PDB file of all heavy atoms in Angstrom:
ATOM      1  N   MET A   1     145.592 127.958 -30.146  1.00  0.00           N
ATOM      2  CA  MET A   1     146.635 126.944 -30.200  1.00  0.00           C
ATOM      3  C   MET A   1     147.028 126.782 -31.674  1.00  0.00           C
ATOM      4  O   MET A   1     146.177 126.735 -32.559  1.00  0.00           O
ATOM      5  CB  MET A   1     146.097 125.619 -29.657  1.00  0.00           C
ATOM      6  CG  MET A   1     147.105 124.554 -29.529  1.00  0.00           C
ATOM      7  SD  MET A   1     146.568 122.989 -28.808  1.00  0.00           S
ATOM      8  CE  MET A   1     146.156 123.495 -27.142  1.00  0.00           C
ATOM      9  N   THR A   2     148.318 126.709 -31.909  1.00  0.00           N
ATOM     10  CA  THR A   2     148.801 126.590 -33.254  1.00  0.00           C
ATOM     11  C   THR A   2     148.526 125.198 -33.825  1.00  0.00           C
ATOM     12  O   THR A   2     148.365 124.235 -33.096  1.00  0.00           O
ATOM     13  CB  THR A   2     150.333 126.869 -33.353  1.00  0.00           C
ATOM     14  OG1 THR A   2     151.020 125.802 -32.646  1.00  0.00           O
ATOM     15  CG2 THR A   2     150.682 128.213 -32.762  1.00  0.00           C
ATOM     16  N   ALA A   3     148.531 125.108 -35.162  1.00  0.00           N
ATOM     17  CA  ALA A   3     148.268 123.793 -35.793  1.00  0.00           C
ATOM     18  C   ALA A   3     149.353 122.759 -35.431  1.00  0.00           C
ATOM     19  O   ALA A   3     149.030 121.617 -35.243  1.00  0.00           O
ATOM     20  CB  ALA A   3     148.208 123.996 -37.306  1.00  0.00           C
ATOM     21  N   SER A   4     150.564 123.222 -35.303  1.00  0.00           N
ATOM     22  CA  SER A   4     151.676 122.287 -34.960  1.00  0.00           C
ATOM     23  C   SER A   4     151.494 121.788 -33.523  1.00  0.00           C
ATOM     24  O   SER A   4     151.752 120.627 -33.214  1.00  0.00           O
ATOM     25  CB  SER A   4     153.042 122.897 -35.145  1.00  0.00           C
ATOM     26  OG  SER A   4     153.217 123.986 -34.304  1.00  0.00           O
ATOM     27  N   ARG A   5     150.994 122.648 -32.637  1.00  0.00           N
ATOM     28  CA  ARG A   5     150.786 122.278 -31.238  1.00  0.00           C
ATOM     29  C   ARG A   5     149.607 121.270 -31.168  1.00  0.00           C
ATOM     30  O   ARG A   5     149.679 120.300 -30.389  1.00  0.00           O
ATOM     31  CB  ARG A   5     150.483 123.527 -30.416  1.00  0.00           C
ATOM     32  CG  ARG A   5     150.360 123.274 -28.980  1.00  0.00           C
ATOM     33  CD  ARG A   5     151.743 122.958 -28.389  1.00  0.00           C
ATOM     34  NE  ARG A   5     151.699 123.155 -26.977  1.00  0.00           N
ATOM     35  CZ  ARG A   5     152.444 122.542 -26.130  1.00  0.00           C
ATOM     36  NH1 ARG A   5     153.345 121.718 -26.591  1.00  0.00           N
ATOM     37  NH2 ARG A   5     152.390 122.772 -24.854  1.00  0.00           N
ATOM     38  N   VAL A   6     148.576 121.488 -31.954  1.00  0.00           N
ATOM     39  CA  VAL A   6     147.446 120.572 -31.985  1.00  0.00           C
ATOM     40  C   VAL A   6     147.911 119.211 -32.491  1.00  0.00           C
ATOM     41  O   VAL A   6     147.586 118.157 -31.902  1.00  0.00           O
ATOM     42  CB  VAL A   6     146.291 121.099 -32.873  1.00  0.00           C
ATOM     43  CG1 VAL A   6     145.246 120.042 -33.130  1.00  0.00           C
ATOM     44  CG2 VAL A   6     145.682 122.357 -32.238  1.00  0.00           C
ATOM     45  N   ALA A   7     148.683 119.231 -33.550  1.00  0.00           N
ATOM     46  CA  ALA A   7     149.209 117.919 -34.109  1.00  0.00           C
ATOM     47  C   ALA A   7     150.069 117.200 -33.073  1.00  0.00           C
ATOM     48  O   ALA A   7     149.961 116.007 -32.934  1.00  0.00           O
ATOM     49  CB  ALA A   7     150.012 118.214 -35.392  1.00  0.00           C
ATOM     50  N   GLU A   8     150.856 117.936 -32.368  1.00  0.00           N
ATOM     51  CA  GLU A   8     151.719 117.366 -31.326  1.00  0.00           C
ATOM     52  C   GLU A   8     150.896 116.736 -30.240  1.00  0.00           C
ATOM     53  O   GLU A   8     151.162 115.608 -29.767  1.00  0.00           O
ATOM     54  CB  GLU A   8     152.649 118.461 -30.738  1.00  0.00           C
ATOM     55  CG  GLU A   8     153.619 118.003 -29.710  1.00  0.00           C
ATOM     56  CD  GLU A   8     154.445 119.206 -29.223  1.00  0.00           C
ATOM     57  OE1 GLU A   8     155.047 119.931 -30.046  1.00  0.00           O
ATOM     58  OE2 GLU A   8     154.460 119.408 -27.978  1.00  0.00           O
ATOM     59  N   ASN A   9     149.845 117.420 -29.770  1.00  0.00           N
ATOM     60  CA  ASN A   9     148.973 116.932 -28.740  1.00  0.00           C
ATOM     61  C   ASN A   9     148.227 115.653 -29.241  1.00  0.00           C
ATOM     62  O   ASN A   9     148.081 114.711 -28.440  1.00  0.00           O
ATOM     63  CB  ASN A   9     147.967 117.967 -28.289  1.00  0.00           C
ATOM     64  CG  ASN A   9     148.603 119.072 -27.507  1.00  0.00           C
ATOM     65  OD1 ASN A   9     149.696 118.933 -26.972  1.00  0.00           O
ATOM     66  ND2 ASN A   9     147.920 120.224 -27.369  1.00  0.00           N
ATOM     67  N   LEU A  10     147.746 115.650 -30.461  1.00  0.00           N
ATOM     68  CA  LEU A  10     147.044 114.519 -31.000  1.00  0.00           C
ATOM     69  C   LEU A  10     147.982 113.290 -31.113  1.00  0.00           C
ATOM     70  O   LEU A  10     147.605 112.204 -30.811  1.00  0.00           O
ATOM     71  CB  LEU A  10     146.366 114.826 -32.313  1.00  0.00           C
ATOM     72  CG  LEU A  10     145.220 115.802 -32.254  1.00  0.00           C
ATOM     73  CD1 LEU A  10     144.752 116.154 -33.666  1.00  0.00           C
ATOM     74  CD2 LEU A  10     144.113 115.326 -31.408  1.00  0.00           C
ATOM     75  N   ALA A  11     149.197 113.555 -31.522  1.00  0.00           N
ATOM     76  CA  ALA A  11     150.185 112.439 -31.658  1.00  0.00           C
ATOM     77  C   ALA A  11     150.506 111.891 -30.253  1.00  0.00           C
ATOM     78  O   ALA A  11     150.590 110.648 -30.084  1.00  0.00           O
ATOM     79  CB  ALA A  11     151.466 112.974 -32.293  1.00  0.00           C
ATOM     80  N   ARG A  12     150.624 112.721 -29.262  1.00  0.00           N
ATOM     81  CA  ARG A  12     150.912 112.256 -27.892  1.00  0.00           C
ATOM     82  C   ARG A  12     149.710 111.435 -27.396  1.00  0.00           C
ATOM     83  O   ARG A  12     149.892 110.353 -26.812  1.00  0.00           O
ATOM     84  CB  ARG A  12     151.218 113.416 -26.971  1.00  0.00           C
ATOM     85  CG  ARG A  12     151.603 112.958 -25.558  1.00  0.00           C
ATOM     86  CD  ARG A  12     151.962 114.117 -24.643  1.00  0.00           C
ATOM     87  NE  ARG A  12     150.908 115.051 -24.461  1.00  0.00           N
ATOM     88  CZ  ARG A  12     150.904 116.298 -24.917  1.00  0.00           C
ATOM     89  NH1 ARG A  12     151.924 116.749 -25.575  1.00  0.00           N
ATOM     90  NH2 ARG A  12     149.869 117.090 -24.692  1.00  0.00           N
ATOM     91  N   PHE A  13     148.520 111.912 -27.631  1.00  0.00           N
ATOM     92  CA  PHE A  13     147.329 111.201 -27.243  1.00  0.00           C
ATOM     93  C   PHE A  13     147.232 109.841 -27.897  1.00  0.00           C
ATOM     94  O   PHE A  13     146.922 108.823 -27.273  1.00  0.00           O
ATOM     95  CB  PHE A  13     146.069 112.078 -27.521  1.00  0.00           C
ATOM     96  CG  PHE A  13     144.774 111.451 -27.065  1.00  0.00           C
ATOM     97  CD1 PHE A  13     144.532 111.174 -25.788  1.00  0.00           C
ATOM     98  CD2 PHE A  13     143.774 111.164 -28.040  1.00  0.00           C
ATOM     99  CE1 PHE A  13     143.329 110.627 -25.370  1.00  0.00           C
ATOM    100  CE2 PHE A  13     142.576 110.622 -27.605  1.00  0.00           C
ATOM    101  CZ  PHE A  13     142.343 110.332 -26.292  1.00  0.00           C
ATOM    102  N   SER A  14     147.583 109.799 -29.189  1.00  0.00           N
ATOM    103  CA  SER A  14     147.607 108.553 -29.934  1.00  0.00           C
ATOM    104  C   SER A  14     148.566 107.567 -29.319  1.00  0.00           C
ATOM    105  O   SER A  14     148.277 106.388 -29.102  1.00  0.00           O
ATOM    106  CB  SER A  14     147.918 108.815 -31.385  1.00  0.00           C
ATOM    107  OG  SER A  14     148.066 107.608 -32.091  1.00  0.00           O
ATOM    108  N   ARG A  15     149.758 108.029 -28.975  1.00  0.00           N
ATOM    109  CA  ARG A  15     150.767 107.147 -28.392  1.00  0.00           C
ATOM    110  C   ARG A  15     150.307 106.609 -27.039  1.00  0.00           C
ATOM    111  O   ARG A  15     150.500 105.455 -26.688  1.00  0.00           O
ATOM    112  CB  ARG A  15     152.112 107.873 -28.222  1.00  0.00           C
ATOM    113  CG  ARG A  15     152.832 108.132 -29.550  1.00  0.00           C
ATOM    114  CD  ARG A  15     154.239 108.649 -29.318  1.00  0.00           C
ATOM    115  NE  ARG A  15     154.311 109.862 -28.525  1.00  0.00           N
ATOM    116  CZ  ARG A  15     154.191 111.096 -28.995  1.00  0.00           C
ATOM    117  NH1 ARG A  15     154.048 111.311 -30.332  1.00  0.00           N
ATOM    118  NH2 ARG A  15     154.304 112.128 -28.200  1.00  0.00           N
ATOM    119  N   GLN A  16     149.659 107.471 -26.266  1.00  0.00           N
ATOM    120  CA  GLN A  16     149.142 107.065 -24.956  1.00  0.00           C
ATOM    121  C   GLN A  16     148.016 106.001 -25.100  1.00  0.00           C
ATOM    122  O   GLN A  16     148.040 105.014 -24.330  1.00  0.00           O
ATOM    123  CB  GLN A  16     148.607 108.277 -24.148  1.00  0.00           C
ATOM    124  CG  GLN A  16     149.706 109.211 -23.711  1.00  0.00           C
ATOM    125  CD  GLN A  16     149.147 110.520 -23.192  1.00  0.00           C
ATOM    126  OE1 GLN A  16     148.002 110.891 -23.479  1.00  0.00           O
ATOM    127  NE2 GLN A  16     149.942 111.205 -22.362  1.00  0.00           N
ATOM    128  N   MET A  17     147.206 106.203 -26.064  1.00  0.00           N
ATOM    129  CA  MET A  17     146.143 105.209 -26.322  1.00  0.00           C
ATOM    130  C   MET A  17     146.689 103.872 -26.755  1.00  0.00           C
ATOM    131  O   MET A  17     146.247 102.801 -26.329  1.00  0.00           O
ATOM    132  CB  MET A  17     145.093 105.793 -27.293  1.00  0.00           C
ATOM    133  CG  MET A  17     144.298 106.878 -26.770  1.00  0.00           C
ATOM    134  SD  MET A  17     143.073 107.505 -27.966  1.00  0.00           S
ATOM    135  CE  MET A  17     141.978 106.101 -28.092  1.00  0.00           C
ATOM    136  N   GLN A  18     147.699 103.943 -27.672  1.00  0.00           N
ATOM    137  CA  GLN A  18     148.343 102.727 -28.147  1.00  0.00           C
ATOM    138  C   GLN A  18     149.016 101.963 -27.007  1.00  0.00           C
ATOM    139  O   GLN A  18     148.933 100.716 -26.950  1.00  0.00           O
ATOM    140  CB  GLN A  18     149.339 103.030 -29.235  1.00  0.00           C
ATOM    141  CG  GLN A  18     148.677 103.410 -30.552  1.00  0.00           C
ATOM    142  CD  GLN A  18     149.654 103.904 -31.606  1.00  0.00           C
ATOM    143  OE1 GLN A  18     150.627 104.575 -31.295  1.00  0.00           O
ATOM    144  NE2 GLN A  18     149.407 103.533 -32.822  1.00  0.00           N
ATOM    145  N   ALA A  19     149.694 102.704 -26.135  1.00  0.00           N
ATOM    146  CA  ALA A  19     150.385 102.055 -25.009  1.00  0.00           C
ATOM    147  C   ALA A  19     149.377 101.374 -24.074  1.00  0.00           C
ATOM    148  O   ALA A  19     149.563 100.271 -23.600  1.00  0.00           O
ATOM    149  CB  ALA A  19     151.195 103.091 -24.251  1.00  0.00           C
ATOM    150  N   ALA A  20     148.267 102.056 -23.804  1.00  0.00           N
ATOM    151  CA  ALA A  20     147.227 101.497 -22.945  1.00  0.00           C
ATOM    152  C   ALA A  20     146.602 100.237 -23.573  1.00  0.00           C
ATOM    153  O   ALA A  20     146.424  99.260 -22.913  1.00  0.00           O
ATOM    154  CB  ALA A  20     146.157 102.535 -22.632  1.00  0.00           C
ATOM    155  N   ALA A  21     146.345 100.330 -24.859  1.00  0.00           N
ATOM    156  CA  ALA A  21     145.781  99.168 -25.592  1.00  0.00           C
ATOM    157  C   ALA A  21     146.757  97.991 -25.597  1.00  0.00           C
ATOM    158  O   ALA A  21     146.340  96.835 -25.461  1.00  0.00           O
ATOM    159  CB  ALA A  21     145.358  99.564 -27.002  1.00  0.00           C
ATOM    160  N   ALA A  22     148.063  98.295 -25.744  1.00  0.00           N
ATOM    161  CA  ALA A  22     149.043  97.247 -25.811  1.00  0.00           C
ATOM    162  C   ALA A  22     149.146  96.514 -24.445  1.00  0.00           C
ATOM    163  O   ALA A  22     149.500  95.308 -24.383  1.00  0.00           O
ATOM    164  CB  ALA A  22     150.406  97.834 -26.133  1.00  0.00           C
ATOM    165  N   SER A  23     148.741  97.181 -23.398  1.00  0.00           N
ATOM    166  CA  SER A  23     148.795  96.555 -22.043  1.00  0.00           C
ATOM    167  C   SER A  23     147.533  95.715 -21.765  1.00  0.00           C
ATOM    168  O   SER A  23     147.392  95.142 -20.695  1.00  0.00           O
ATOM    169  CB  SER A  23     148.976  97.614 -20.965  1.00  0.00           C
ATOM    170  OG  SER A  23     147.777  98.317 -20.785  1.00  0.00           O
ATOM    171  N   GLY A  24     146.622  95.700 -22.719  1.00  0.00           N
ATOM    172  CA  GLY A  24     145.412  94.905 -22.597  1.00  0.00           C
ATOM    173  C   GLY A  24     144.189  95.708 -22.152  1.00  0.00           C
ATOM    174  O   GLY A  24     143.129  95.167 -21.978  1.00  0.00           O
ATOM    175  N   ALA A  25     144.355  96.989 -21.952  1.00  0.00           N
ATOM    176  CA  ALA A  25     143.240  97.809 -21.476  1.00  0.00           C
ATOM    177  C   ALA A  25     142.272  98.108 -22.625  1.00  0.00           C
ATOM    178  O   ALA A  25     142.629  98.148 -23.812  1.00  0.00           O
ATOM    179  CB  ALA A  25     143.759  99.160 -20.910  1.00  0.00           C
ATOM    180  N   GLU A  26     140.995  98.227 -22.285  1.00  0.00           N
ATOM    181  CA  GLU A  26     139.998  98.704 -23.260  1.00  0.00           C
ATOM    182  C   GLU A  26     140.137 100.208 -23.263  1.00  0.00           C
ATOM    183  O   GLU A  26     140.064 100.853 -22.249  1.00  0.00           O
ATOM    184  CB  GLU A  26     138.628  98.307 -22.817  1.00  0.00           C
ATOM    185  CG  GLU A  26     137.524  98.756 -23.798  1.00  0.00           C
ATOM    186  CD  GLU A  26     136.183  98.260 -23.414  1.00  0.00           C
ATOM    187  OE1 GLU A  26     136.021  97.423 -22.489  1.00  0.00           O
ATOM    188  OE2 GLU A  26     135.217  98.699 -24.082  1.00  0.00           O
ATOM    189  N   VAL A  27     140.356 100.788 -24.436  1.00  0.00           N
ATOM    190  CA  VAL A  27     140.714 102.169 -24.549  1.00  0.00           C
ATOM    191  C   VAL A  27     139.599 102.942 -25.297  1.00  0.00           C
ATOM    192  O   VAL A  27     139.160 102.482 -26.390  1.00  0.00           O
ATOM    193  CB  VAL A  27     142.022 102.337 -25.283  1.00  0.00           C
ATOM    194  CG1 VAL A  27     142.424 103.840 -25.393  1.00  0.00           C
ATOM    195  CG2 VAL A  27     143.152 101.624 -24.541  1.00  0.00           C
ATOM    196  N   TRP A  28     139.213 104.065 -24.775  1.00  0.00           N
ATOM    197  CA  TRP A  28     138.230 104.946 -25.404  1.00  0.00           C
ATOM    198  C   TRP A  28     138.828 106.345 -25.461  1.00  0.00           C
ATOM    199  O   TRP A  28     139.540 106.756 -24.574  1.00  0.00           O
ATOM    200  CB  TRP A  28     136.950 105.008 -24.527  1.00  0.00           C
ATOM    201  CG  TRP A  28     136.133 103.773 -24.621  1.00  0.00           C
ATOM    202  CD1 TRP A  28     136.447 102.605 -23.945  1.00  0.00           C
ATOM    203  CD2 TRP A  28     134.923 103.613 -25.264  1.00  0.00           C
ATOM    204  NE1 TRP A  28     135.451 101.677 -24.229  1.00  0.00           N
ATOM    205  CE2 TRP A  28     134.468 102.285 -24.982  1.00  0.00           C
ATOM    206  CE3 TRP A  28     134.110 104.411 -26.052  1.00  0.00           C
ATOM    207  CZ2 TRP A  28     133.330 101.734 -25.493  1.00  0.00           C
ATOM    208  CZ3 TRP A  28     132.923 103.871 -26.542  1.00  0.00           C
ATOM    209  CH2 TRP A  28     132.536 102.573 -26.263  1.00  0.00           C
ATOM    210  N   GLY A  29     138.506 107.054 -26.527  1.00  0.00           N
ATOM    211  CA  GLY A  29     138.898 108.467 -26.624  1.00  0.00           C
ATOM    212  C   GLY A  29     137.625 109.307 -26.756  1.00  0.00           C
ATOM    213  O   GLY A  29     136.757 108.990 -27.576  1.00  0.00           O
ATOM    214  N   ILE A  30     137.499 110.303 -25.959  1.00  0.00           N
ATOM    215  CA  ILE A  30     136.350 111.192 -25.986  1.00  0.00           C
ATOM    216  C   ILE A  30     136.809 112.560 -26.408  1.00  0.00           C
ATOM    217  O   ILE A  30     137.677 113.160 -25.738  1.00  0.00           O
ATOM    218  CB  ILE A  30     135.620 111.219 -24.642  1.00  0.00           C
ATOM    219  CG1 ILE A  30     135.125 109.822 -24.313  1.00  0.00           C
ATOM    220  CG2 ILE A  30     134.465 112.241 -24.680  1.00  0.00           C
ATOM    221  CD1 ILE A  30     134.525 109.692 -22.923  1.00  0.00           C
ATOM    222  N   PHE A  31     136.283 113.095 -27.468  1.00  0.00           N
ATOM    223  CA  PHE A  31     136.667 114.378 -27.985  1.00  0.00           C
ATOM    224  C   PHE A  31     135.512 115.358 -27.765  1.00  0.00           C
ATOM    225  O   PHE A  31     134.402 115.143 -28.185  1.00  0.00           O
ATOM    226  CB  PHE A  31     136.975 114.265 -29.493  1.00  0.00           C
ATOM    227  CG  PHE A  31     138.200 113.424 -29.764  1.00  0.00           C
ATOM    228  CD1 PHE A  31     138.113 112.043 -29.799  1.00  0.00           C
ATOM    229  CD2 PHE A  31     139.396 114.022 -29.930  1.00  0.00           C
ATOM    230  CE1 PHE A  31     139.258 111.267 -29.999  1.00  0.00           C
ATOM    231  CE2 PHE A  31     140.566 113.248 -30.159  1.00  0.00           C
ATOM    232  CZ  PHE A  31     140.467 111.876 -30.182  1.00  0.00           C
ATOM    233  N   ASP A  32     135.806 116.482 -27.116  1.00  0.00           N
ATOM    234  CA  ASP A  32     134.832 117.498 -26.777  1.00  0.00           C
ATOM    235  C   ASP A  32     134.675 118.486 -27.984  1.00  0.00           C
ATOM    236  O   ASP A  32     135.643 119.076 -28.409  1.00  0.00           O
ATOM    237  CB  ASP A  32     135.278 118.264 -25.556  1.00  0.00           C
ATOM    238  CG  ASP A  32     134.256 119.251 -25.047  1.00  0.00           C
ATOM    239  OD1 ASP A  32     133.194 119.419 -25.681  1.00  0.00           O
ATOM    240  OD2 ASP A  32     134.492 119.871 -24.000  1.00  0.00           O
ATOM    241  N   ASN A  33     133.486 118.642 -28.441  1.00  0.00           N
ATOM    242  CA  ASN A  33     133.202 119.467 -29.616  1.00  0.00           C
ATOM    243  C   ASN A  33     132.812 120.887 -29.216  1.00  0.00           C
ATOM    244  O   ASN A  33     132.428 121.669 -30.057  1.00  0.00           O
ATOM    245  CB  ASN A  33     132.109 118.824 -30.414  1.00  0.00           C
ATOM    246  CG  ASN A  33     132.254 119.030 -31.890  1.00  0.00           C
ATOM    247  OD1 ASN A  33     133.324 119.264 -32.389  1.00  0.00           O
ATOM    248  ND2 ASN A  33     131.186 118.814 -32.615  1.00  0.00           N
ATOM    249  N   THR A  34     132.857 121.216 -27.960  1.00  0.00           N
ATOM    250  CA  THR A  34     132.311 122.464 -27.462  1.00  0.00           C
ATOM    251  C   THR A  34     132.945 123.679 -28.022  1.00  0.00           C
ATOM    252  O   THR A  34     132.303 124.604 -28.507  1.00  0.00           O
ATOM    253  CB  THR A  34     132.356 122.498 -25.915  1.00  0.00           C
ATOM    254  OG1 THR A  34     131.675 121.369 -25.400  1.00  0.00           O
ATOM    255  CG2 THR A  34     131.662 123.750 -25.372  1.00  0.00           C
ATOM    256  N   ALA A  35     134.276 123.790 -27.893  1.00  0.00           N
ATOM    257  CA  ALA A  35     134.966 125.036 -28.184  1.00  0.00           C
ATOM    258  C   ALA A  35     135.057 125.380 -29.678  1.00  0.00           C
ATOM    259  O   ALA A  35     134.643 126.443 -30.087  1.00  0.00           O
ATOM    260  CB  ALA A  35     136.385 124.993 -27.579  1.00  0.00           C
ATOM    261  N   GLY A  36     135.593 124.477 -30.465  1.00  0.00           N
ATOM    262  CA  GLY A  36     135.846 124.853 -31.843  1.00  0.00           C
ATOM    263  C   GLY A  36     135.230 123.954 -32.884  1.00  0.00           C
ATOM    264  O   GLY A  36     135.404 124.155 -34.062  1.00  0.00           O
ATOM    265  N   GLY A  37     134.490 122.930 -32.480  1.00  0.00           N
ATOM    266  CA  GLY A  37     133.890 122.034 -33.458  1.00  0.00           C
ATOM    267  C   GLY A  37     134.881 121.111 -34.124  1.00  0.00           C
ATOM    268  O   GLY A  37     134.631 120.728 -35.267  1.00  0.00           O
ATOM    269  N   ASN A  38     135.986 120.836 -33.489  1.00  0.00           N
ATOM    270  CA  ASN A  38     137.024 120.022 -34.127  1.00  0.00           C
ATOM    271  C   ASN A  38     137.043 118.589 -33.752  1.00  0.00           C
ATOM    272  O   ASN A  38     137.923 117.841 -34.177  1.00  0.00           O
ATOM    273  CB  ASN A  38     138.416 120.650 -33.784  1.00  0.00           C
ATOM    274  CG  ASN A  38     138.539 122.042 -34.293  1.00  0.00           C
ATOM    275  OD1 ASN A  38     138.122 122.385 -35.369  1.00  0.00           O
ATOM    276  ND2 ASN A  38     139.118 122.897 -33.445  1.00  0.00           N
ATOM    277  N   ALA A  39     136.074 118.144 -32.944  1.00  0.00           N
ATOM    278  CA  ALA A  39     136.096 116.790 -32.386  1.00  0.00           C
ATOM    279  C   ALA A  39     136.173 115.722 -33.448  1.00  0.00           C
ATOM    280  O   ALA A  39     137.015 114.791 -33.393  1.00  0.00           O
ATOM    281  CB  ALA A  39     134.933 116.600 -31.469  1.00  0.00           C
ATOM    282  N   LEU A  40     135.352 115.758 -34.450  1.00  0.00           N
ATOM    283  CA  LEU A  40     135.319 114.716 -35.418  1.00  0.00           C
ATOM    284  C   LEU A  40     136.635 114.658 -36.197  1.00  0.00           C
ATOM    285  O   LEU A  40     137.239 113.590 -36.375  1.00  0.00           O
ATOM    286  CB  LEU A  40     134.138 114.889 -36.427  1.00  0.00           C
ATOM    287  CG  LEU A  40     134.036 113.872 -37.522  1.00  0.00           C
ATOM    288  CD1 LEU A  40     133.955 112.451 -36.934  1.00  0.00           C
ATOM    289  CD2 LEU A  40     132.903 114.169 -38.422  1.00  0.00           C
ATOM    290  N   GLY A  41     137.083 115.814 -36.650  1.00  0.00           N
ATOM    291  CA  GLY A  41     138.365 115.846 -37.396  1.00  0.00           C
ATOM    292  C   GLY A  41     139.539 115.338 -36.556  1.00  0.00           C
ATOM    293  O   GLY A  41     140.388 114.633 -37.072  1.00  0.00           O
ATOM    294  N   ASP A  42     139.567 115.768 -35.289  1.00  0.00           N
ATOM    295  CA  ASP A  42     140.665 115.302 -34.427  1.00  0.00           C
ATOM    296  C   ASP A  42     140.575 113.801 -34.180  1.00  0.00           C
ATOM    297  O   ASP A  42     141.585 113.101 -34.167  1.00  0.00           O
ATOM    298  CB  ASP A  42     140.587 116.075 -33.099  1.00  0.00           C
ATOM    299  CG  ASP A  42     141.027 117.505 -33.204  1.00  0.00           C
ATOM    300  OD1 ASP A  42     141.587 117.905 -34.242  1.00  0.00           O
ATOM    301  OD2 ASP A  42     140.828 118.284 -32.200  1.00  0.00           O
ATOM    302  N   ALA A  43     139.343 113.277 -33.977  1.00  0.00           N
ATOM    303  CA  ALA A  43     139.207 111.858 -33.735  1.00  0.00           C
ATOM    304  C   ALA A  43     139.644 111.079 -34.972  1.00  0.00           C
ATOM    305  O   ALA A  43     140.346 110.041 -34.863  1.00  0.00           O
ATOM    306  CB  ALA A  43     137.751 111.504 -33.430  1.00  0.00           C
ATOM    307  N   LEU A  44     139.331 111.550 -36.159  1.00  0.00           N
ATOM    308  CA  LEU A  44     139.785 110.885 -37.390  1.00  0.00           C
ATOM    309  C   LEU A  44     141.274 110.907 -37.548  1.00  0.00           C
ATOM    310  O   LEU A  44     141.879 109.948 -38.010  1.00  0.00           O
ATOM    311  CB  LEU A  44     139.050 111.495 -38.592  1.00  0.00           C
ATOM    312  CG  LEU A  44     137.563 111.266 -38.644  1.00  0.00           C
ATOM    313  CD1 LEU A  44     136.941 112.044 -39.809  1.00  0.00           C
ATOM    314  CD2 LEU A  44     137.243 109.783 -38.800  1.00  0.00           C
ATOM    315  N   LYS A  45     141.914 111.994 -37.155  1.00  0.00           N
ATOM    316  CA  LYS A  45     143.351 112.113 -37.221  1.00  0.00           C
ATOM    317  C   LYS A  45     144.036 111.114 -36.272  1.00  0.00           C
ATOM    318  O   LYS A  45     144.950 110.421 -36.667  1.00  0.00           O
ATOM    319  CB  LYS A  45     143.830 113.552 -36.894  1.00  0.00           C
ATOM    320  CG  LYS A  45     143.493 114.558 -37.930  1.00  0.00           C
ATOM    321  CD  LYS A  45     143.845 115.945 -37.504  1.00  0.00           C
ATOM    322  CE  LYS A  45     143.311 116.964 -38.507  1.00  0.00           C
ATOM    323  NZ  LYS A  45     143.400 118.351 -38.006  1.00  0.00           N
ATOM    324  N   VAL A  46     143.523 111.033 -35.060  1.00  0.00           N
ATOM    325  CA  VAL A  46     144.059 110.064 -34.104  1.00  0.00           C
ATOM    326  C   VAL A  46     143.841 108.626 -34.582  1.00  0.00           C
ATOM    327  O   VAL A  46     144.723 107.790 -34.503  1.00  0.00           O
ATOM    328  CB  VAL A  46     143.441 110.261 -32.688  1.00  0.00           C
ATOM    329  CG1 VAL A  46     143.846 109.122 -31.781  1.00  0.00           C
ATOM    330  CG2 VAL A  46     143.940 111.576 -32.126  1.00  0.00           C
ATOM    331  N   ASP A  47     142.671 108.359 -35.143  1.00  0.00           N
ATOM    332  CA  ASP A  47     142.374 107.027 -35.702  1.00  0.00           C
ATOM    333  C   ASP A  47     143.388 106.673 -36.775  1.00  0.00           C
ATOM    334  O   ASP A  47     143.892 105.568 -36.811  1.00  0.00           O
ATOM    335  CB  ASP A  47     140.942 106.990 -36.242  1.00  0.00           C
ATOM    336  CG  ASP A  47     140.522 105.624 -36.718  1.00  0.00           C
ATOM    337  OD1 ASP A  47     140.656 104.661 -35.921  1.00  0.00           O
ATOM    338  OD2 ASP A  47     140.145 105.511 -37.880  1.00  0.00           O
ATOM    339  N   ALA A  48     143.693 107.606 -37.670  1.00  0.00           N
ATOM    340  CA  ALA A  48     144.643 107.380 -38.738  1.00  0.00           C
ATOM    341  C   ALA A  48     146.035 107.135 -38.169  1.00  0.00           C
ATOM    342  O   ALA A  48     146.818 106.338 -38.688  1.00  0.00           O
ATOM    343  CB  ALA A  48     144.638 108.571 -39.706  1.00  0.00           C
ATOM    344  N   MET A  49     146.419 107.855 -37.104  1.00  0.00           N
ATOM    345  CA  MET A  49     147.723 107.677 -36.485  1.00  0.00           C
ATOM    346  C   MET A  49     147.851 106.318 -35.898  1.00  0.00           C
ATOM    347  O   MET A  49     148.950 105.744 -35.829  1.00  0.00           O
ATOM    348  CB  MET A  49     147.940 108.709 -35.389  1.00  0.00           C
ATOM    349  CG  MET A  49     148.140 110.115 -35.879  1.00  0.00           C
ATOM    350  SD  MET A  49     148.269 111.235 -34.513  1.00  0.00           S
ATOM    351  CE  MET A  49     148.007 112.818 -35.237  1.00  0.00           C
ATOM    352  N   MET A  50     146.750 105.759 -35.444  1.00  0.00           N
ATOM    353  CA  MET A  50     146.765 104.461 -34.752  1.00  0.00           C
ATOM    354  C   MET A  50     146.673 103.274 -35.720  1.00  0.00           C
ATOM    355  O   MET A  50     146.880 102.130 -35.305  1.00  0.00           O
ATOM    356  CB  MET A  50     145.687 104.370 -33.712  1.00  0.00           C
ATOM    357  CG  MET A  50     145.882 105.384 -32.580  1.00  0.00           C
ATOM    358  SD  MET A  50     144.639 105.325 -31.320  1.00  0.00           S
ATOM    359  CE  MET A  50     144.910 103.667 -30.611  1.00  0.00           C
ATOM    360  N   ALA A  51     146.326 103.555 -36.988  1.00  0.00           N
ATOM    361  CA  ALA A  51     146.171 102.471 -37.963  1.00  0.00           C
ATOM    362  C   ALA A  51     147.476 101.889 -38.391  1.00  0.00           C
ATOM    363  O   ALA A  51     148.511 102.419 -38.339  1.00  0.00           O
ATOM    364  CB  ALA A  51     145.377 103.016 -39.183  1.00  0.00           C
TER     365      ALA A  51
END
């Protein structure tokens, strides 16, 4: 997956989480570290997008 595609997916995930949180839902994001070891970095990127 290209870097721009990953960024697009993370941005979409961030928007979905923000929308769910805005509706009053308790929101959790679970990042799978199995394939490429990117879970922590991706989680931090999404966290920054939501700040």
